[in-house]
N, C-alpha and C positions, 0 to 999 in steps of 0.2 A: 809347369810345376806339378809334382805328384800329389801334394796335399790339395791344391786347388782343384785338380781333376777329380779327386775323391769327393770333395765337397760338392762339386758340380753334379756328379752322378747321384749322390745321396739326395741332393736338393731336387733333382729331376724326379726320381722314383717316389720320394716322399710326397712331392707335389701331386703326382699322378694318383697316388693312393688316397690322399686326403682332399683332393681338389674339389670334388662334388660337395662334400660336407662343408668345406670352407666357403664355397660359393653360397650355399643355403644360409649359413650363419651370417655371412656378410649382408646379404639382401634382407633377411628378416631383422637383423640387428639395426640396419639403417632406418628401417620402417618403424621399429619399436621405439627408437629414440624419442620420437614425437607422438607416441601413441596416446598419452594422456591429453596432450594439447589438441590432437585431432578429435578425440572422443568428445571433449568438452565443447568443441565448435560444432560438431555434427549433431550432437544430442543435448543441446542446451536445456531442453525441457526436462531432462532427467536430472541434471546436476544443479540447476538453478531454479529457485522458486521466488515468487513475489514476496517482498518484505512486508510484514504486517505490524501494525502498532499493537502488538500483543505478545506476551511471553511464549516461548516455545513449550510444546507439550512435554510432560515428564518422559524421560528417556525410557523408563520401564514400560510405559504405555506404548511408546513407539516400537520398542523391541517386541512386545506382545502382538501388536498389530501386524508387524512384518512376519512373525512366526506363524500366526494364524492364516496369513495369505498363502503361505507355502504348504501348510499342513504339517502334521507331526512327523511325517516320514523324512522330511528334509530339515535337519537341525541347523539353526543359525549358529555360527561359530565366531563371527567377528562383526563389529560395527565400526563404521567410520563416522565420527561425530565432529561436525564443524563448529568452531566457536564463532565464525564469521556469520553475519546475517545474510539471508538470501541464498543459502546453500542447503541442498537436500542432504538427508542422512542416508548412508549406504549400509545395508545389511547383507552379509555374505553367508551362504550355506554351502559348505564345501566338504566333500568326502572323496578320498583317493584310495586306490588299491595299488601299492608300490610294486607288487609282483605281477600285475597284469600287463599284457602286451597290447600296444595300440592306444592312441589318444582317447578314444571313446570308451575303452575299458579301464584305462588308468584313472580317468575321472568318473567315479561312480555317479556323482552329481555335482553340479556347480551352478548356483543361482546367485544373482544379485538383486536385491529389492531396494528400490529408491522410494523414500518416504518424505512427505512434506512435514517438517518438524512443527509447523504452526497449526496445521489442521489434522495431522495424523492420518492423512489419506495416502494410499499407495499411488505413486506416480507411474512406476513401471517395474515390471519383473523381467529380468534378463536371464536367458539361458546362456550363461557365460561359456559353457563348454562348447557351444556351437557358434559363438560369436567370432567375428573376423580376428579381433585382437587376441582372443583366447586361443584360437588355432595357430595364429602367428607366433605367439609366445611358446606354445607347445612345440611347434616346428623348430624354433630357435633352441629350445632347451633339450629336446630329446627326439627330434625328427619325426614326431607323431607316432613314435614307437613305444612310448611309456618309459618309466624310469629305469626298470630293470635292464633293458637292452639299449634303448636309445641314449640314455644318459651316459653309459659307458662308451658308446661309439663317439658321441660328441666330445667327451673328456679326452679320449685318445687322439682324436683329430685336432683338438686345440693344443695338446702337447706337441703334436707333430707340427702345427702351425708356428708355435714358438721356435722350434728348431729351424723351420723354413725361414723365419724372419732373420734369425742370426746367421744362418748359412747364406741367405740372400745378401745380407750386408757384407759378408766376406767376399762374395762374388762381385758385388758392386764396387768394392773398394779399389780405387785406381792403383795400378802398379807404379805409375809415375805421375807425380802431381804437377804436370806441365799445364800451361795455359789451355792448350787444345784439349787435353784429357779432362780438365776440370769442366770445360764447356760441354763436353760430351756427357759427363757424368751427372751434371746438374740441370741440363735443359733438354726439352723435347724438341726434336727437329721436325716441326709440323709440315714443312715444305718437302720433306723426303717421301720416298715410296712407302706403301702400307707396311711392308715388312720392317722397315726401320722405325716407323712410328709406333708399331706394336711393341718392338724391342724397347724403345724409350719409355713407353707407358708402363711396361712391366718393371723396368729397372729404376727409372727416375721417380715415378709416382710411388713405387714401393719404398724408396729411400726416404722421401718426404713424409710418408705416413708411418714410417718404422716405429718411432717412439710412441705415437698414439695407439698403434695396433698392438704393440708390446704391452702397454698398460691395459688395454681392453682384454687381451688374451689372458694376462696374469690375474686380473681381477675376476675374470670368468672362471679360471681354475680355482681361485680361492673360494668362490661360491660352490663350485663343484665338489671340492674336498671339504666343504663346511668349515673353512678356516676364517670366514668373515663374520662369524657369529661371536659376539662378546659373551663370554661365559658368566653366568650369574649364579649365586648360591642356590642350592636345592632347598626350597621351602615348600610346605604343604599346608592345605587347609585343615582345620580341626574338625574331623568328621564326627567327633563326639558332641559337638555343639548342636544342641537341639533347638536353640532359639535363633531361627533364621528371620532376619528382618523382612517385612513384607515388601519394602521398597529398596531392597539391596542394590539393584543396578543404579538407582538414582543416588543412593548414599555413597557408593564407590566412586561414581563419576563426579559427584560433588567434591569429594576429597581430592580427586585427581585434578580437578579444575582449580581448587584452592591452592594446591601445590605448584601448579603451572598455569596461572591465570592468563598469561599472554600467549599461550599456545594457539596456533592457527587451527589445528584439528587433533583429535585423539583417536587412536585405535584401541577399541575395547575388545579384548579376546576372552571368549567364554570357554572355561575348561570342559574337557570331555569326561574327565574322571572325578569321582567324589572327593578325592584328596587334592585335585588340581586347584590352582590359584587363578584368579582373574588378573590378567596382565593388561595394564593400561599404559600405552606409549603416547607421550605428549610431544608433538612436533612443532618446532618453532617457526617453520616455514612451509609454504605449499610448493616450493620449488625444488626441495631436496628431501632426502630421508635420513641424512646423517645427524642433523641437529635435533636430537630427541632425548628424552629422559624416560626411563622405564620404571614402573612401580608394580609390585605384586601385592594383591590383596587376598585375604581369606574370603572365599566365596560365600561363607555362611555368616560371619560376623562383620565383614567389610573392613576389618582392620588391616592396616598396611603391614606387610610382613617383610618387605624388602624395597628399598628405593635406591635405584642406581644413580650414578653420577651423571651430570649433564655432559654434553659433548666437550665443552671447554674445561671441565674439571677432570676429565678422563686422562689417563696416561697416553703417551704418544702412540703406542701400539694399538690401544683400543680405539683411538681416533681414526687410525688407518682402517681398522676393521669396520667402524661405523661408516666411513666414507666409501667403502669398497663398491657398493652398488652404484652410487652416484659417480664414482670415477669410471665405472664400466659404461654408463650411459652418457657421460659427459655433463650430467646435471650438477656436479660439484662446482662447475665454473659457469653456471647459469646458461643463458642462451648461446654465448660464444662456444662454450664447452660442448653443448649439444650439436651445434653446427659442425664443429671439428670431428666429433664422434660419428656424425652422419656421413661426412665426406670420407673419413678413414674407413668406415665399414663398407662404403661403396667401392673404395679402392681394394679392400680385402676381397670383395666379391669379384672384382675384375682380374685380380692376379692369377687365379687358376685358368681363366679364359685366355689371357695374353700368354701365359706360360705354355698352355697346350698348343696354341698357334705357333709359338717359337719352336716347339718340339716337332710339330708337323712339317714346318719349313725345313728344319734340319734333316729330318728323315728324307724329305723330297730331294734335298741337295745331295745327300749321301747316295741315294738310289741313282741320281743322275750321274754322279761321279763314278760309281761302280759300273754303270752302263757305258760311259765313255772309256773307262779303263779296259773293259771287255772288248769294246770295239777296236781299241788301239792294239790289243793283244791279237785279235783276229786278223787285223791288217798285217801285223808283223809276221804271223805264221804263214800267211798267203805269200808274202814277199820272199820269205825264206824258202 
């Protein structure tokens, strides 16, 4: 069929064009699924502290301690504050240059400071820019090339991957739904020769992972095009307010805790501009990022300027936007979802490999056929 042949050619060349990027995204994606779990197991001393029969230190003091440990040249922009006992507080100092090329230029600096909330002592200072997880995530998001170039290459490759998934389903679709054809389309013939096993791995595993990979690709594109961010009203701090509370961080955090007392942890975002607001996000679970409520505070008076709706109170479209990242990583469905995301990403990484092997076998077969045809023509010319 003419249409099927066109789809096959488009699938082949699109696969050869985007194959390397898809392989990198698949490998880094399956590793990143369990990144937080791996880090907490490998570096328990950073994330967990001994519980003490004493109250935690004031948040403002902990923030000041973390900032002093880094120096004034590295400004802390965010804190992760746990409501749970026995957990360290994390302070992040991050500055990026969106126009720079390369991972190490794109991140001007990126530090994480882990502080014991009971004693206010620094547990560990991590250079996240050079950490394995930091490099892994950068490789996944922009191929270590920075946002200006790498982000666009990844975005175009993922768009190509979506087309590959759809065209692959068209090519996989059986012409006739006979019992034999169904068996061929849905099972891998492990006892066959390598060429047939490779063919089945590409087609059959690709079919089974199709829906998962489509969700992962589309949610990735939503983040790439910044469609996963729930828009909030533009509010600003009152820069004319000359009465700044001395313990403003504690005052704001106290109000956030009062509004969401059952939250597992809070992200406290510090504004970079004088008119910027302090944004506190309260998370209901440590297993996902979608179940949260966002509140914006005046950084000078500490008064709440805007309080977003909780996940359950939000409209359906906003709920999808909130869930986007967790759908991308599988965390929306807890451990089973992560396992499926891991396996699907692994299959995504294998598809370019099995596809190239199929293409090489086909080229080899064509060369052999052409050689045999030339040999036959030569024999005929001699006989004539």
